[in-house]
C-alpha positions, -999 to +999 in steps of 0.1 A: +604-431-052+598-397-069+569-411-089+553-425-057+557-390-041+541-374-071+514-399-071+508-393-034+507-355-039+484-359-069+460-380-047+461-354-019+453-326-044+425-347-058+411-352-023+414-315-016+397-307-049+369-331-040+364-315-006+363-280-021+338-293-047+316-307-019+319-274+000+309-254-031+280-278-036+268-272+000+272-235-004+252-236-036+224-256-019+224-232+010+222-202-014+193-219-032+174-224+000+181-187+010+170-176-025+138-196-022+130-182+012+137-146+000+115-152-030+087-165-008+091-135+015+091-111-015+059-127-027+043-122+007+054-086+008+040-081-028+006-095-017+006-072+014+015-042-008-014-050-031-038-052-001-025-019+013-029-002-020-065-015-022-072-003+013-057+031+005-079+033-027-110+024-007-102+052+019-096+077-009-129+068-024-147+072+009-130+106+014-142+117-020-177+105-013-178+122+021-163+154+006-191+154-020-217+148+007-203+178+026-204+200-005-240+189-011-250+197+025-232+231+023-252+239-009-284+229+009-275+252+038-268+281+014-302+275-004-320+273+029-304+305+042-315+323+010-350+310+014-351+320+050-339+355+041-365+358+014-392+346+038-380+371+064-382+399+038-417+389+028-428+388+065-414+423+070-432+435+039-465+419+051-460+432+086-454+467+072-486+465+051-506+453+081-493+482+102-503+506+074-537+490+071-543+495+108 
């Protein structure tokens, strides 16, 4: 009778081990699915990050370009102001000579 009891207990333990093995297998499958999903999300995030970086780079390039345009225009303004001042001085000089000639 003892050997039957031991045999019965051994079978029950074997059934329990089998169940735990199945549960562990299901958990592993679930984790693998979660891992695949996370990896897919990560890849999507990586692609988005690359797109954002490219957009930022394009904006920085546009800012640099506009900044250079602004500097060029500012230089033109300075040069035009200098020419205007020179022209005004010449006009004053000519006006002075005309008054002296009269």
